C-alpha positions in Angstrom: 0.0 0.0 0.0 2.9 2.4 0.7 4.4 4.0 -2.3 7.6 6.0 -2.8 7.1 9.7 -3.6 5.8 11.3 -5.7 3.1 8.7 -6.0 0.7 8.1 -3.0 -1.9 5.4 -2.8 -5.3 5.1 -1.2 -6.8 1.8 -0.4 -7.0 -1.1 2.0 -4.4 -1.3 4.8 -4.2 -2.0 8.5 -7.4 -1.6 10.5 -8.4 2.0 10.7 -6.1 3.1 7.9 -8.4 2.6 4.9 -8.4 5.6 2.7 -5.2 7.1 4.2 -2.5 8.2 1.9 0.9 6.6 2.8 4.3 7.9 1.9 7.7 6.4 2.2 10.2 9.1 3.3 13.7 8.4 2.0 15.3 11.3 3.9 15.7 14.9 2.8 12.4 14.9 0.9 10.1 16.1 3.6 9.2 19.3 1.7 8.2 17.3 -1.4 6.1 14.9 0.7 4.3 17.7 2.5 3.7 19.5 -0.8 2.2 16.3 -2.3 0.0 15.8 0.9 -1.2 19.4 0.6 -2.1 18.9 -3.1 -4.1 15.8 -2.2 -5.8 17.7 0.6 -4.9 15.1 3.2 -2.9 15.9 6.3 -2.8 12.3 7.6 0.5 10.7 6.7 2.2 7.4 7.8 5.9 7.7 8.1 8.8 5.5 9.4 11.0 6.9 12.1 14.0 4.6 12.3 15.4 2.0 12.4 18.5 4.0 11.3 17.3 7.2 13.1 19.8 8.2 15.8 17.1 9.2 18.2 15.6 5.7 18.2 18.6 4.4 20.1 20.1 2.6 17.1 17.8 0.0 15.6 14.2 0.7 16.8 11.6 1.3 14.0 8.6 3.5 15.0 5.7 3.6 12.5 4.0 7.0 13.1 0.6 8.1 11.7 0.5 11.9 11.9 -2.1 14.4 11.2 -0.3 17.7 10.8 2.2 17.7 13.6 0.1 15.5 15.9 0.9 11.8 16.3 -2.4 9.8 16.1 -0.8 6.4 16.2 2.6 5.0 17.1 3.8 1.4 16.7 7.2 0.0 17.6 8.9 -2.3 15.2 11.6 -4.5 16.9 13.9 -7.4 15.9 16.6 -5.5 13.9 19.3 -6.4 16.5 18.3 -10.1 17.1 21.4 -12.0 17.9 20.1 -15.4 19.1 21.8 -15.0 22.5 19.4 -17.2 24.4 19.6 -20.0 21.8 23.4 -19.8 21.6 23.5 -20.3 25.4 21.9 -23.7 25.0 25.0 -24.8 23.1 27.6 -23.6 25.7 28.5 -24.7 29.2 26.8 -22.9 32.2 29.9 -20.8 32.8 30.4 -19.9 29.1 26.8 -18.6 29.1 27.9 -15.5 31.0 29.9 -14.3 28.0 26.7 -14.3 26.0 24.2 -12.8 28.3 26.5 -9.9 29.3 26.2 -8.6 25.7 22.4 -8.2 25.8 21.9 -4.9 27.5 25.4 -3.7 26.7 24.9 -0.5 28.8 24.3 -2.6 32.0 26.1 -5.8 31.3 26.9 -6.8 34.9 23.2 -7.1 35.8 22.6 -9.8 33.2 25.7 -11.6 34.5 24.5 -11.4 38.1 20.9 -12.4 37.4 22.0 -15.4 35.3 24.6 -16.6 37.9 22.1 -16.2 40.8 19.7 -18.4 38.8 22.4 -21.1 38.1 23.4 -21.0 41.8 19.8 -21.5 42.8 19.6 -24.6 40.6 22.9 -25.9 42.0 21.6 -25.3 45.6 24.7 -23.3 46.5 23.1 -19.8 47.1 24.0 -19.9 50.8 27.6 -21.2 50.2 28.8 -18.2 48.3 31.7 -16.3 49.9 30.6 -13.0 51.5 33.4 -11.2 49.6 32.1 -12.4 46.2 28.6 -11.1 47.1 30.0 -7.7 48.2 32.0 -7.4 44.9 28.8 -8.2 43.0 26.8 -5.5 44.7 29.7 -3.0 44.2 29.8 -3.7 40.5 26.1 -3.6 40.0 25.6 -0.3 41.8 28.5 1.3 39.8 26.9 -0.1 36.7 23.5 1.4 37.7 25.1 4.8 37.9 26.7 4.5 34.5 23.5 3.2 32.9 21.4 6.1 34.3 23.9 8.7 33.3 24.0 7.4 29.8 20.2 7.5 29.7 20.1 11.2 30.7 23.1 12.2 28.6 21.9 10.6 25.4 18.4 11.9 26.0 19.8 15.4 26.2 21.9 14.9 23.1 18.7 13.9 21.2 17.3 17.3 22.1 20.3 19.1 20.7 22.1 19.6 24.1 25.5 18.1 23.2 27.0 19.3 26.5 24.7 17.0 28.4 26.1 14.0 26.6 29.8 15.0 26.9 29.4 15.5 30.7 27.6 12.2 31.1 30.2 10.3 29.1 33.0 12.0 31.0 31.5 10.7 34.3 30.8 7.3 32.9 34.4 7.1 31.9 35.4 7.2 35.6 33.3 4.2 36.2 34.6 2.3 33.2 38.1 2.9 34.4 37.1 1.1 37.7 35.6 -1.8 35.7 38.7 -2.1 33.6 40.9 -2.2 36.7 38.8 -4.9 38.3 37.7 -7.1 35.3 40.2 -6.1 32.6 37.4 -4.9 30.3 35.3 -1.8 30.0 32.2 -3.6 28.8 31.0 -7.2 28.3 33.0 -8.4 31.3 32.0 -12.0 32.0 33.4 -11.3 35.4 30.6 -12.6 37.6 30.7 -16.4 37.4 28.5 -19.2 38.8 29.9 -19.6 42.3 31.4 -16.2 42.8 33.5 -13.9 40.6 36.5 -14.5 38.3 39.1 -12.9 40.6 39.5 -10.7 43.7 40.0 -7.0 43.6 43.6 -6.0 43.0 45.4 -4.2 45.9 44.5 -0.5 46.0 41.2 -0.9 44.2 39.0 0.2 47.1 41.1 3.4 47.5 40.9 4.0 43.7 37.1 3.8 43.9 37.0 6.1 47.0 39.1 8.7 45.0 36.7 8.5 42.1 33.4 8.9 44.1 33.8 12.7 44.7 34.4 13.2 41.0 31.4 11.1 40.0 29.2 12.9 42.6 30.4 16.3 41.3 29.7 15.3 37.7 26.2 14.1 38.6 25.6 17.5 40.3 26.9 19.4 37.3 24.6 17.5 35.0 21.7 18.0 37.4 22.2 21.8 37.4 22.4 21.8 33.6 19.0 19.9 33.3 16.7 20.3 36.2 17.4 24.1 36.5 17.2 24.7 32.8 13.9 26.3 31.6 14.3 24.9 28.1 14.9 21.4 29.4 12.0 21.6 31.8 9.7 23.0 29.0 10.6 20.1 26.7 10.2 17.4 29.4 7.3 18.3 31.7 3.9 17.0 30.7 5.5 14.9 27.9 5.4 11.2 27.6 2.8 10.7 30.5 2.3 7.2 31.7 -0.2 7.2 34.6 -0.1 4.6 37.3 -3.0 2.5 35.9 -1.3 2.3 32.5 2.1 1.5 34.0 0.7 -1.3 36.1 -1.4 -2.7 33.2 1.6 -2.8 30.8 3.9 -4.4 33.4 6.5 -1.6 33.3 9.0 -1.3 36.2 12.0 0.6 37.3 12.1 4.4 36.9 9.0 4.3 34.7 6.9 2.7 37.5 8.5 4.6 40.4 8.0 7.9 38.5 4.3 7.2 38.8 4.5 7.0 42.6 4.9 3.2 43.3 7.9 2.5 45.6 8.6 -0.9 44.1 12.2 -2.0 44.0 13.2 -5.7 44.1 16.2 -4.8 46.3 13.6 -4.0 49.0 10.6 -6.2 48.0 12.6 -9.4 47.3 16.1 -8.8 48.5 19.1 -10.7 47.0 22.9 -10.4 47.4 22.3 -9.1 51.0 20.6 -5.8 49.8 18.4 -5.9 53.0 21.5 -5.1 55.0 22.2 -1.8 53.1 20.9 1.7 53.9 19.3 3.3 50.9 16.0 4.8 49.9 13.6 3.7 47.1 13.1 6.9 45.0 9.6 7.8 43.7 7.9 10.7 42.0 4.4 11.5 41.1 4.8 13.4 37.8 4.6 10.2 35.7 6.2 12.1 32.8 9.6 12.3 31.1 10.8 14.9 33.6 9.8 12.8 36.6 11.8 9.9 35.1 14.9 12.1 34.8 14.5 13.2 38.4 14.1 9.6 39.6 17.3 8.5 37.8 19.3 11.4 39.3 18.3 10.6 42.8 18.8 6.8 42.3 22.4 7.5 41.2 23.0 9.2 44.6 21.5 6.3 46.4 23.8 3.9 44.5 26.8 6.0 45.6 25.6 5.5 49.2 25.5 1.7 48.7 29.0 1.7 47.1 30.5 3.5 50.1 28.9 0.9 52.4 30.3 -1.9 50.3 33.8 -0.3 50.4 33.6 -0.1 54.2 32.8 -3.9 54.4 35.5 -4.8 51.9 38.2 -2.9 53.7 37.1 -4.5 57.0 37.6 -7.9 55.3 41.0 -6.8 54.0 42.2 -6.3 57.5 41.4 -9.9 58.3 43.6 -11.3 55.5 42.8 -12.8 52.1 39.2 -13.9 51.6 37.8 -16.3 49.0 35.8 -15.0 46.1 34.7 -18.4 44.6 32.6 -21.2 46.2 34.8 -23.8 47.9 33.3 -26.8 45.9 36.1 -27.7 43.4 33.6 -29.4 41.2 32.0 -26.0 40.4 34.7 -23.4 41.1 36.3 -22.0 37.9 39.0 -20.7 37.9 39.7 -22.8 41.0 42.9 -21.0 41.6 44.6 -18.3 39.7 48.2 -17.1 40.0 49.1 -14.8 37.1 52.6 -15.2 35.6 55.3 -12.5 35.8 54.5 -11.5 32.2 50.8 -10.9 33.1 49.6 -13.7 30.9 48.5 -17.1 32.0 49.2 -19.0 35.2 52.6 -18.6 37.0 55.2 -21.4 36.6 55.0 -22.1 40.4 51.2 -22.7 40.1 51.6 -24.9 37.1 54.4 -26.9 38.8 52.1 -27.4 41.8 49.0 -28.7 40.0 51.2 -30.8 37.7 53.2 -32.3 40.5 50.8 -32.8 43.4 47.8 -34.6 41.9 47.2 -36.0 38.4 43.5 -36.5 39.4 43.1 -32.8 40.2 44.7 -31.9 36.9 42.3 -34.2 35.0 39.3 -32.9 36.9 40.2 -29.3 36.2 40.7 -30.1 32.5 37.2 -31.6 32.3 35.7 -28.8 34.3 37.1 -26.3 31.8 36.3 -28.2 28.6 33.0 -29.9 29.6 31.8 -27.8 32.5 29.9 -28.9 35.6 26.6 -30.6 35.7 23.5 -28.9 37.1 20.7 -30.9 38.6 17.6 -31.2 36.5 14.9 -28.6 37.2 13.9 -25.1 36.4 14.2 -21.8 38.2 13.2 -18.2 37.8 15.3 -15.4 39.3 14.6 -11.7 39.3 16.8 -8.7 40.1 16.4 -4.9 40.0 18.0 -3.8 36.7 18.5 0.0 36.1 15.6 -0.2 33.7 13.3 -2.3 35.7 12.8 -6.0 36.5 15.2 -8.4 34.8 14.0 -12.0 35.0 16.0 -15.1 34.2 14.3 -18.5 33.5 16.6 -21.5 33.3 15.7 -25.1 32.6 18.3 -27.9 33.2 18.0 -31.5 32.1 20.9 -32.5 34.3 23.6 -31.9 31.8 26.6 -29.5 31.4 24.6 -27.1 29.3 21.2 -25.3 29.8 18.2 -27.0 28.2 16.5 -23.6 27.9 17.4 -20.0 28.7 15.0 -17.1 28.6 15.4 -13.5 29.8 12.6 -11.1 30.7 14.4 -7.9 29.6 13.0 -4.7 31.2 13.5 -2.7 28.0 11.2 -5.1 26.1 8.3 -4.7 28.6 8.8 -1.0 29.0 8.8 -0.4 25.2 5.1 -1.6 25.2 4.2 1.8 26.6 5.5 3.6 23.5 2.1 4.2 21.9 0.6 5.5 25.1 3.5 7.9 25.6 3.5 9.2 22.0 -0.1 9.3 20.8 -1.7 12.8 21.1 1.7 14.5 21.3 3.8 16.0 18.6 6.5 14.5 16.4 9.2 16.3 18.4 7.8 14.7 21.6 8.4 11.2 20.2 12.1 11.6 20.7 11.7 12.6 24.3 9.2 9.8 25.0 11.6 7.1 23.6 14.6 8.6 25.6 12.5 8.6 28.8 11.9 4.8 28.4 15.7 4.3 28.0 15.4 1.2 25.9 18.6 -0.7 24.9 17.7 -2.7 21.8 20.4 -5.4 22.4 18.3 -6.4 25.4 14.9 -6.0 23.6 15.9 -8.1 20.6 18.4 -10.5 22.1 
């Protein structure tokens, strides 16, 4: 039914669009399309926004029906970034699966790792056997990642409005956090650092002090970005009253995270269903009642400050442990722990010669077992499990099914961006074309997680 300009067709189409002229915009031809629409005497036009449009966060296609400047219908088209991550995980060992799921929501990779590993540990029945230090490091990494995710959401949302300075400040502060991640995991993104049974390796000496030194910089950067946005009349004018999702709509669509809390519901899994010892930390669940794009920005700003509070509490506990001597970061069961022991060589690559000499000389059975653990993986008892955690964008759910083998039988993730994106039409319809950009940014979808 759609035709490329200058021709336009009228006829049968989707429900409610009979008799509507549809145009395919190829870019740079808006004046010609509007002139043709004026000649036809019809202001109702169906256009594509994306998937290559930078304001749709990369690969999201939005089909807009507009009448003049008003959006009368908005539909999301997804699947352009489908990578088959869940299916690929069925052909890898339980430990190798971490390297796949970390690449889903690439802005918040550590949450997929943590959620997946918590689910595997629940199937193994070792949840209570995890070393305390491993859990502390997981919380530290997740809260730092929450800050970096929120700050990217706010910065890119500002850039899409034309405020480039917002993005440069946001990415500057995110860089502080990525430096910490690189010092701990060796990578800036897609870490595969959290493993079933604990974490890959302990913090290097001096890491806690490095983080303490970075916290004031991060806090000042958040404050600078806050002044640039929340006290800016142009920003306020573009955000307030735009992309409204009332409480009833948020509940009906199953949204969570800042989208739900901006409508006034103090629902946070770290409080409602604590995991990783979150019940022992002092922090507030942030809410607002605006239920619009501005309220979501405010919630994210305040949540970043709460995450900094948690990070400082974690650092206090880690330093208290340091004073007691070296603590384990991987479960004691050698049938699961991988790497069981790690002693880096003098060149920074591979195991040290002393470590190799020890495992080669003390026990041939241990060497064989470790070889099989790495190549085949450990077996997980048959059963299924569902694990939820509080992702920066909402509820991340992990459903795992085991048939008793060394690989998952089925893996499925409930990605928060996927569920939150269902609210797109409610946020956009009745607003203007310019408001679509703000509404999408306020959802903060990452299409790697949506499409998987």
